[in-house]
Structure formats: structure tokens, C-alpha cells
C-alpha positions in Angstrom: 201.3 46.2 -120.1 202.9 43.0 -121.6 202.5 41.7 -124.8 200.1 39.0 -123.7 197.5 41.5 -122.0 197.9 43.8 -124.8 196.9 41.3 -127.1 193.8 40.5 -124.6 193.0 43.6 -124.5 192.7 43.9 -128.3 190.8 40.8 -129.0 187.8 42.1 -126.2 184.8 43.8 -128.2 184.3 47.6 -127.7 181.0 46.9 -125.3 183.4 45.0 -123.3 185.9 47.4 -122.9 183.8 49.9 -121.9 182.1 48.1 -119.4 185.4 47.3 -117.8 186.3 50.9 -117.9 183.0 52.0 -116.5 183.6 49.5 -113.3 187.3 51.4 -113.3 185.2 54.8 -113.5 182.9 53.6 -110.6 185.9 52.1 -108.4 187.8 55.4 -108.9 185.1 57.9 -108.2 184.2 55.8 -104.8 180.5 54.8 -106.0 178.1 52.7 -103.8 175.4 50.9 -104.2 172.2 52.9 -105.2 174.7 55.7 -106.6 173.3 57.4 -110.0 175.6 56.8 -112.8 176.2 59.8 -115.8 173.4 59.5 -118.4 173.8 58.2 -121.5 174.8 61.5 -123.6 177.9 62.0 -120.4 178.7 58.4 -121.1 179.2 58.7 -124.9 181.2 62.3 -124.2 183.3 60.6 -121.7 184.2 57.2 -123.1 184.2 58.3 -127.0 181.7 55.4 -127.8 179.1 55.1 -129.7 175.4 55.0 -128.4 175.3 51.3 -129.3 178.4 50.7 -127.8 177.5 52.2 -124.3 174.1 51.1 -124.4 175.6 47.0 -125.1 178.0 47.7 -122.2 175.6 48.7 -119.7 173.7 45.8 -120.8 176.6 43.6 -119.8 176.6 45.7 -116.6 173.3 44.7 -115.8 173.8 41.3 -116.5 176.1 41.2 -114.1 174.3 42.5 -111.2 176.6 45.7 -111.4 174.2 48.6 -113.0 170.6 48.7 -112.2 168.4 50.5 -114.3 164.9 52.4 -113.3 162.1 53.7 -115.8 160.0 56.7 -115.0 160.5 59.6 -112.5 163.9 59.5 -110.7 164.8 56.7 -113.0 167.9 55.8 -114.9 171.5 54.0 -114.3 172.4 53.1 -110.6 175.2 51.1 -109.0 174.1 47.7 -108.4 175.0 45.4 -105.7 175.3 41.8 -106.6 173.4 39.8 -103.9 174.9 37.0 -102.1 172.3 34.3 -103.4 173.2 35.0 -106.8 177.2 35.1 -106.2 176.5 31.8 -104.5 174.5 30.6 -107.5 177.3 31.4 -109.9 180.1 30.3 -108.2 177.9 26.7 -107.7 177.5 26.8 -111.5 180.9 27.6 -112.2 181.6 23.8 -110.0 179.6 22.1 -111.8 182.2 21.3 -114.2 184.6 20.5 -111.5 183.5 17.0 -110.1 183.0 19.0 -106.1 182.5 16.0 -104.1 181.1 15.4 -100.3 184.8 14.9 -98.9 186.1 18.1 -100.8 183.1 20.3 -99.0 184.1 18.5 -95.2 187.9 19.5 -96.0 186.7 23.1 -96.0 184.5 22.6 -93.0 186.8 20.9 -90.6 189.1 23.6 -91.6 186.8 26.9 -91.7 184.1 26.3 -88.9 185.7 25.7 -86.1 187.8 29.2 -86.4 184.6 30.9 -86.9 183.3 29.7 -83.8 186.3 30.4 -82.0 186.5 33.8 -83.4 182.6 34.4 -82.1 183.1 32.9 -78.9 182.1 36.0 -76.3 181.1 38.6 -79.2 177.1 37.6 -80.0 174.8 39.5 -78.3 171.9 38.2 -77.3 169.8 38.6 -80.2 172.0 36.1 -82.0 172.2 33.7 -79.9 168.4 33.7 -80.1 168.4 33.0 -83.8 170.7 30.3 -83.4 168.3 29.0 -80.7 165.3 29.4 -82.7 166.7 27.5 -85.8 167.5 24.8 -83.4 163.7 24.4 -82.6 162.9 23.3 -85.9 164.0 20.4 -84.8 163.8 20.0 -81.0 162.3 16.9 -81.6 163.6 14.1 -83.1 162.2 13.1 -86.6 159.6 10.8 -87.6 160.5 9.5 -90.7 162.9 9.8 -93.5 161.6 13.3 -95.0 161.2 14.9 -91.5 164.8 14.4 -90.9 165.8 15.5 -94.1 164.1 18.2 -93.5 165.9 18.6 -89.8 169.4 18.3 -91.4 168.7 21.3 -94.0 167.4 23.2 -90.6 171.1 22.2 -89.2 172.8 23.6 -92.3 170.9 26.9 -91.4 172.4 26.9 -88.1 175.8 27.1 -89.6 174.9 29.5 -92.4 173.5 31.8 -89.7 176.7 31.6 -87.4 178.6 32.2 -90.1 176.8 35.6 -90.9 177.8 36.7 -87.9 181.5 36.8 -88.3 183.4 39.9 -89.3 185.6 37.6 -92.3 183.3 38.0 -94.9 184.9 35.6 -97.2 184.6 33.0 -94.2 181.0 34.2 -93.9 180.8 33.8 -98.1 182.2 30.2 -98.5 180.6 29.0 -95.7 176.7 30.0 -96.5 178.1 28.7 -100.1 179.1 25.3 -98.8 175.7 25.1 -97.0 173.8 26.0 -100.0 175.6 23.1 -101.9 174.6 20.5 -99.5 171.2 21.7 -99.3 170.0 22.1 -102.9 172.3 19.4 -104.5 173.0 16.8 -102.0 171.3 13.3 -102.5 171.5 10.2 -100.2 172.1 7.2 -101.9 171.5 5.2 -98.9 168.6 7.0 -96.5 167.7 5.8 -93.4 164.4 3.6 -93.4 163.9 4.7 -89.8 164.9 8.1 -88.3 168.6 7.9 -86.4 167.4 9.0 -83.2 170.9 8.7 -81.9 172.5 10.9 -84.4 169.8 13.2 -84.1 170.9 13.5 -80.3 174.7 14.0 -80.6 174.5 16.7 -83.7 172.1 18.2 -81.3 174.1 18.1 -78.3 177.0 19.5 -80.2 175.3 22.7 -81.3 173.6 23.1 -77.4 177.5 23.0 -76.2 178.4 25.1 -79.1 176.1 27.7 -78.0 176.8 27.5 -74.0 180.9 27.7 -75.4 179.7 31.2 -77.8 178.1 32.4 -74.5 180.8 31.9 -72.3 183.7 33.1 -74.6 185.3 30.1 -74.5 186.9 29.8 -77.7 189.1 26.7 -77.5 186.0 25.2 -76.5 183.8 26.4 -79.3 186.4 25.6 -81.4 186.9 21.6 -80.4 182.9 21.6 -80.2 182.5 22.7 -83.8 185.5 20.6 -85.2 184.3 17.2 -83.7 181.0 18.2 -84.5 182.0 18.6 -88.8 183.8 15.2 -88.1 181.0 13.3 -86.8 178.6 15.4 -89.8 181.4 14.0 -91.8 181.0 10.6 -90.8 177.3 10.7 -91.2 177.6 11.8 -94.8 179.9 9.2 -95.6 177.5 6.4 -94.1 174.4 8.0 -96.0 176.9 7.4 -99.0 175.9 11.3 -100.3 176.7 12.6 -103.1 176.7 16.2 -104.9 174.3 16.2 -108.4 175.4 17.1 -111.4 172.8 20.2 -112.0 172.8 23.8 -112.1 171.1 25.8 -108.9 168.9 28.6 -109.4 170.0 32.0 -108.4 
């Protein structure tokens, strides 16, 4: 351990150090979400800390979502699992201070989503393809007004988040879903269309229909190209609407 690391460890409060030690212990024991943790008395004996320190450490872990406490018969402390929604909300709130732009988001979407599409070509079962088609049913017809057009855009983002969920790559799935949530919850348009843009609806839907066909046929190169063109078109649409990311926190 370096002098800097040793200094950081020394500066940490006892509850923080114990919370980190508990996390290390969970990893060493190979515990999974839902597994029971030792009782308070055992924790005190194992870590050699006071009751107050152990309780504060457990509260810190509960706040992180890593420990769940249940009362009543069969109650106690259990290994928790941070939900995807919570993780994305926390990450979005982190980026609140980083001035993320729409262009930043689409730079990643253009890079990542075509690769997910290519990787999934020929690997989706009938039920998964049906889920994608069911989402598309929410925008089967052109929007009647700007409000419906916005709702259809959000439904289209669900299509992309759902497709990412099918990926075996947990990181790709998480970050594509994260970007979809930012675009859903934090995007505003300075230049809304006074009338729905039917041509834009038609083109966007056509890309997704072609993508499903390529996925079903197992054509990875076609899926990659279709998704890339779709993302580039979406980026241009955002530029035309002068979309910006709002400065506010989002709920978990």
C-alpha cells in the first residue's frame, strides 16, 4: 500500500472502513443477493468494533442498496442488489455536474448500438422479436399532434433499451439503457414541430422494421448498417429540434 493510499485509509471514519470490510467479506464468501449476513453480535466479534460502529456501517451499506434489512420472523440483514433503475439514476445525477450534451450521447449511440444489433443478429427468439414488434405498435400510425409525437419518440427509445437488454454484454446493455433514460427524462426541445413530422415518423419506423428483418434473418452486417444509419438520422433530428439535456436530478 502506498503512502497516499495509507493516508486515505487512515482518514476514513471507522464505520466507512467497516462497511468496506463487510463488502470485501461478502466477496470473499461468494454471497449472492438475498443471502443472510451474520447477526450484529457476530459482526462485532468478527470486526472487533463497537455496536455503534457496526450499526452505522450497516446503515451506510443500506443507503448504497447493498444491504437489505427485514424485520419480524425470519428477519435480519441480507445481501442486497442495486437495481438497474437506481444505478442509472445515480449515474445521471453524477453527470448533472458534467454538462453532458445531446451530441455526447449520440456519439456513443452511433458507436455502440450498431454493434449490439450486429451481435444479436440471428440470436433472438420469437418471443424477443415479438416484444420489439409490440413496442412498435405504440407508433404504428403517424402522430396527430406534437404531444403524441413526443410520446411516440419515448416509445421508440423503449425499443432501443429493450433491444439492448437482450445483449449478453451487461455493460453495453446498461449504458444503452442509460442513454435512453437520459433522452426520455432529461431531454427538452427548443424547437418543437408545430405539426407532427410524418416523414420523420415514416423513416424512423422503416429503419426499425428493416432492423427486425435483419435480426430475424441473422444478417449481422445488415443489422449493423441499418442501426448506424438510424442513429445518424436520429442525431440529425435532435439537431433540427435543437434538443438539449436539462439541468436537473432524476428520481430513482
